[in-house]
C-alpha positions in Angstrom: 112.4 133.9 -18.1 109.0 134.2 -16.4 109.4 134.9 -12.7 106.7 132.5 -11.6 108.4 129.6 -13.4 111.8 130.5 -11.8 110.1 130.6 -8.4 108.5 127.2 -9.0 111.8 125.7 -10.0 113.6 127.0 -6.9 110.8 126.0 -4.5 111.1 122.4 -5.9 114.5 122.1 -4.2 113.3 121.5 -0.6 115.6 122.5 2.3 117.9 124.5 0.0 119.6 126.2 3.0 122.9 128.0 2.5 125.7 125.6 1.8 123.4 122.5 1.4 123.4 120.1 -1.5 119.9 121.3 -2.4 121.3 124.9 -2.7 124.0 123.8 -5.0 121.6 121.8 -7.2 119.4 124.9 -7.3 122.4 126.9 -8.5 123.0 124.5 -11.3 119.4 124.7 -12.3 119.5 128.5 -12.4 122.7 128.3 -14.5 121.2 125.9 -16.9 118.1 128.1 -17.4 120.2 131.1 -18.0 122.5 129.3 -20.5 119.3 128.2 -22.3 118.7 131.9 -22.8 122.2 132.1 -24.4 123.8 134.1 -21.6 127.4 133.6 -20.6 127.2 132.0 -17.2 129.8 131.1 -14.7 129.4 129.4 -11.3 131.7 130.7 -8.5 132.2 128.3 -5.6 133.2 129.6 -2.2 133.5 128.1 1.3 131.6 129.8 4.2 130.1 129.4 7.6 126.5 130.4 7.0 124.8 129.6 10.4 124.7 133.1 11.6 122.3 132.3 14.4 124.6 129.7 15.9 127.6 132.1 15.5 125.8 134.9 17.4 124.5 132.4 20.0 128.1 131.8 21.0 128.7 135.5 21.3 125.6 136.1 23.4 126.3 133.0 25.6 129.8 134.5 26.3 128.1 137.8 27.3 125.6 136.0 29.6 128.5 134.2 31.3 130.3 137.5 31.7 127.2 139.1 33.2 126.7 136.3 35.7 130.4 136.3 36.7 130.7 140.1 37.1 129.1 140.4 40.6 131.8 138.1 42.1 134.6 138.6 39.6 134.0 141.9 37.9 137.3 142.1 36.1 136.9 138.6 34.5 133.3 139.5 33.7 134.3 142.7 32.0 136.8 140.9 29.9 134.3 138.3 28.7 131.8 141.0 27.9 134.4 143.0 26.0 135.3 139.9 24.0 131.7 139.2 23.2 131.1 142.8 22.0 134.2 142.8 19.9 133.3 139.4 18.4 129.8 140.7 17.3 131.4 143.8 15.7 134.0 141.6 13.9 131.3 139.3 12.6 129.2 142.2 11.2 132.1 144.2 9.8 134.2 141.4 8.3 132.1 138.2 8.5 134.9 136.6 10.6 134.6 136.1 14.4 135.3 133.5 17.1 131.6 132.5 17.1 131.6 132.1 13.4 134.7 129.9 13.5 132.8 127.5 15.9 130.1 126.8 13.3 130.2 124.2 10.4 131.9 125.2 7.2 130.0 124.6 3.9 130.4 125.1 0.2 128.1 127.5 -1.6 127.9 129.0 -5.1 127.2 132.3 -6.9 125.7 132.2 -10.3 127.1 135.1 -12.3 126.0 136.3 -15.7 127.5 139.0 -17.9 124.3 140.3 -19.4 125.6 143.0 -21.7 128.9 143.6 -23.4 130.3 145.9 -26.1 129.5 144.6 -29.6 131.1 147.2 -31.8 134.0 149.6 -31.9 132.0 152.6 -30.8 130.6 150.7 -27.8 134.0 149.2 -27.0 135.6 152.7 -26.6 132.8 154.0 -24.5 133.2 154.0 -20.8 130.4 152.1 -19.2 129.3 151.8 -15.6 128.8 148.3 -14.1 125.3 147.8 -12.8 125.1 144.6 -10.6 121.7 143.1 -10.2 121.7 140.8 -7.3 119.4 138.6 -5.1 120.0 135.5 -3.1 118.3 132.2 -4.0 118.8 130.1 -0.9 116.2 129.4 1.8 116.2 130.6 5.4 115.2 128.7 8.6 111.7 129.0 10.0 112.6 130.0 13.5 110.2 131.5 16.1 111.9 134.9 15.8 110.4 135.2 12.3 106.8 134.7 13.5 104.4 137.6 12.9 103.6 137.9 16.6 107.2 138.9 17.1 107.9 140.7 13.8 104.9 143.0 13.9 105.6 144.6 17.3 109.3 145.0 16.3 108.2 146.7 13.0 105.8 149.0 15.0 108.6 150.1 17.3 110.9 150.6 14.3 108.4 152.8 12.6 107.9 154.8 15.8 111.6 155.3 16.3 112.1 156.3 12.7 115.7 157.4 12.0 116.7 156.6 15.6 115.8 152.9 15.3 118.6 150.4 15.5 118.7 146.9 14.2 118.4 143.8 16.3 122.1 143.3 16.4 122.5 146.9 17.5 120.1 146.1 20.4 122.3 143.2 21.4 125.4 145.4 21.4 123.7 148.0 23.5 122.7 145.4 26.1 126.3 144.0 26.2 127.8 147.5 26.4 125.4 148.2 29.3 126.6 145.2 31.1 130.2 146.0 30.4 129.7 149.5 32.0 128.2 147.9 35.1 131.1 145.4 35.3 133.6 148.2 35.0 131.8 150.1 37.8 131.9 146.9 40.0 135.6 146.6 39.4 136.3 150.1 40.7 134.4 151.4 43.7 130.9 149.9 43.6 131.7 146.1 43.9 128.8 145.3 46.3 126.3 147.9 45.2 122.7 146.7 45.3 121.7 149.4 42.8 124.2 147.9 40.2 122.5 144.5 40.6 119.1 146.0 39.8 120.6 147.9 36.8 122.3 144.7 35.6 119.1 142.6 35.6 117.2 144.0 32.5 120.0 143.6 29.9 120.8 140.1 31.3 117.2 139.0 30.9 117.2 140.4 27.3 120.4 138.4 26.4 119.1 135.2 28.0 115.9 135.5 25.9 117.9 136.4 22.9 120.1 133.3 23.4 117.1 131.0 23.5 115.7 132.5 20.3 119.1 132.3 18.5 119.6 128.6 19.5 116.1 127.8 18.3 116.7 129.6 15.0 120.0 127.9 14.5 118.3 124.4 14.6 115.0 125.3 12.9 114.1 123.6 9.6 114.4 125.4 6.3 111.3 126.8 4.7 110.1 126.7 1.1 111.3 130.4 0.7 109.2 131.0 -2.4 108.8 134.7 -1.5 112.0 135.2 0.5 113.9 135.1 -1.6 113.2 132.9 -4.7 111.0 135.8 -5.9 113.9 138.2 -5.7 116.1 135.9 -7.8 113.3 135.4 -10.3 112.7 139.2 -10.6 116.4 139.9 -11.0 116.7 137.3 -13.8 113.5 138.6 -15.5 114.9 142.2 -15.3 117.9 141.1 -17.3 115.6 139.6 -19.9 113.5 142.7 -20.0 116.6 144.8 -20.7 118.1 142.4 -23.2 116.0 143.6 -26.1 117.1 147.2 -25.6 120.3 147.3 -23.5 121.1 150.5 -21.7 124.0 152.3 -23.5 125.7 153.6 -20.4 125.6 150.4 -18.3 127.2 147.0 -18.3 124.7 144.7 -16.7 125.8 141.8 -14.5 123.5 139.4 -12.7 124.7 137.9 -9.5 122.4 135.2 -8.0 124.1 134.8 -4.7 124.4 131.8 -2.5 124.4 131.8 1.3 122.4 134.9 1.4 120.8 133.7 4.7 124.2 133.5 6.3 124.6 137.3 6.3 124.6 138.0 2.5 127.8 136.0 2.3 127.6 135.3 -1.5 127.4 138.9 -2.6 130.0 139.9 0.1 132.4 137.4 -1.5 131.7 138.6 -5.0 132.3 142.3 -4.0 135.4 141.5 -2.0 137.0 139.6 -4.9 136.4 142.5 -7.3 136.6 145.4 -4.8 139.3 147.4 -6.7 137.8 147.2 -10.2 134.3 147.9 -8.9 135.4 150.9 -6.9 137.5 152.2 -9.8 134.6 151.8 -12.2 132.1 153.4 -9.7 129.8 150.3 -9.9 126.2 150.5 -9.0 124.4 147.7 -7.1 120.6 147.0 -7.3 119.5 144.5 -4.8 116.2 142.7 -5.1 114.5 141.7 -1.8 111.4 139.5 -1.6 108.7 140.7 -4.0 106.1 137.9 -4.3 103.3 139.8 -2.7 102.6 143.2 -1.1 103.3 146.7 -2.4 106.5 147.8 -4.2 109.0 149.7 -2.0 112.6 151.0 -2.2 114.9 151.0 0.7 116.1 154.3 2.2 118.3 152.8 4.8 119.3 149.4 6.2 121.6 147.5 8.5 121.2 145.1 11.5 123.9 146.9 13.5 124.5 150.4 12.3 121.9 151.8 9.9 123.3 153.1 6.6 121.5 155.2 4.1 121.5 154.1 0.5 122.8 156.4 -2.3 120.8 159.7 -2.3 120.6 160.1 -6.1 119.4 156.5 -6.5 116.7 157.1 -3.9 115.6 160.3 -5.7 115.4 158.3 -8.9 113.3 155.7 -7.2 111.0 158.3 -5.6 110.0 159.7 -9.1 108.0 156.5 -9.6 105.0 157.2 -7.4 104.0 153.6 -7.3 106.9 152.8 -5.0 107.0 153.7 -1.3 110.2 154.4 0.8 111.2 152.0 3.5 113.6 152.4 6.5 114.6 148.8 7.4 116.9 147.4 10.0 117.7 144.1 8.5 120.0 143.4 5.5 118.9 143.3 1.9 121.1 142.0 -0.9 122.3 145.6 -1.6 123.5 146.3 2.0 127.0 144.7 1.6 127.6 147.0 -1.4 126.5 150.1 0.6 128.7 149.0 3.5 131.7 149.0 1.0 130.8 152.5 -0.1 129.4 151.6 -3.5 126.3 153.3 -4.9 123.5 150.9 -4.0 119.8 150.6 -3.5 117.3 147.8 -2.7 113.8 147.2 -4.0 111.1 144.7 -3.0 107.5 144.3 -1.8 106.2 144.6 1.7 102.9 144.4 3.5 101.0 147.1 5.4 103.3 146.4 8.4 106.5 147.0 6.4 107.3 143.2 6.4 108.0 140.7 3.7 104.9 138.5 3.8 105.5 135.0 5.2 109.3 135.5 5.3 111.0 132.5 6.9 107.7 130.7 7.6 106.5 127.3 6.6 103.7 128.9 4.6 106.0 130.7 2.2 105.1 128.5 -0.7 104.8 129.0 -4.4 101.0 129.0 -4.1 101.1 132.3 -2.2 103.0 134.2 -4.9 101.1 137.0 -6.7 102.1 137.1 -10.3 100.8 140.6 -10.8 103.1 141.8 -8.0 106.1 140.2 -9.7 105.2 142.0 -12.9 104.9 145.3 -11.1 108.3 144.8 -9.5 109.9 144.0 -12.8 108.2 147.1 -14.3 109.5 149.3 -11.5 113.0 147.8 -11.7 113.1 148.4 -15.4 112.0 152.0 -14.9 114.7 152.5 -12.2 117.4 151.0 -14.4 116.4 153.2 -17.3 116.5 156.2 -15.0 120.0 155.3 -13.7 121.2 154.9 -17.3 119.9 158.3 -18.2 121.4 159.9 -15.1 124.9 158.8 -15.8 125.4 161.8 -18.1 125.5 163.9 -14.9 128.8 164.6 -13.1 127.2 164.2 -9.6 128.4 160.9 -8.0 125.7 158.3 -7.4 127.4 157.1 -4.2 126.5 160.3 -2.2 125.6 159.0 1.3 122.4 159.9 3.1 
């Protein structure tokens, strides 16, 4: 399967947002293309609430109300702020929260392919490690928060902070915790303090601006999403094809093209949750493919919109041996992040520009015409190298899931 053809096919499904009819038709198209390559394909349907922006808008709105209420009713304000903070943590950790329950429910689909299997007695008796190749194929919304004039300053601050950088959701939690501390002080001995009013103002302004951006993002139209992340799905499928001629002898390859990736990587979360025991028992490895339609090849060192987590140390060392790939400390969520959050050995790869951003991500200009086929080929080459290195490293007794 040529990556550019897969991207073209996915981009043809306009407005293929998570849980939409266009997304489900795209899943059937992917399944049909894979079955034409004689792979065993299954489509796994699940119900979800993918509008993450609207879910967090409810949480932030509750925090704003708590902040405005705390000067006159500090106890009630503190309670609302505590509920908002707990709801955000629940949503990030488990994907379930009061705000998420107030958003529409939709049906989405994962396209799952068992790419390799034992074909003789010797292989059948050999213990193999599952390697899950994953990328989402749905399209994200083109909200203002994704414009380069906002993304580039945020990327600059992230690079300056380095390891100390937190994700955008972490910043929201810090603002709410700040307001909660002020409300608690008001409820004790400082009810009428002018200084507390001054201290309370900055995080309140931040949350009001954040609420406006979240509401705009929740209603924004879906983009073409050729790069983010049709290119990731195309490279993951092409990698399976590249390895089919000479399957790795220590790995069982499984391809998961996940739906509702823009809802918080819901599709791969559901897949991992459904098989959590067998995957943990088998010490599964997850390779997530982020956008890779243009830019330079990178591998992710750490990731996470709330609490940054480092990817498996040995996988990062293997990726670093390929000098054509650069390390990246991100504060978003790649397709590999849910696996890392579950304690599995995981790493993400993709292509970024000079600012450390996926070009045209979530923008109306993210069309098939902007994809660089040479970049796709370099990413497939790097992913093949990394998979081969993982296969060779499995003879070692050191666990791949060693944290950062």
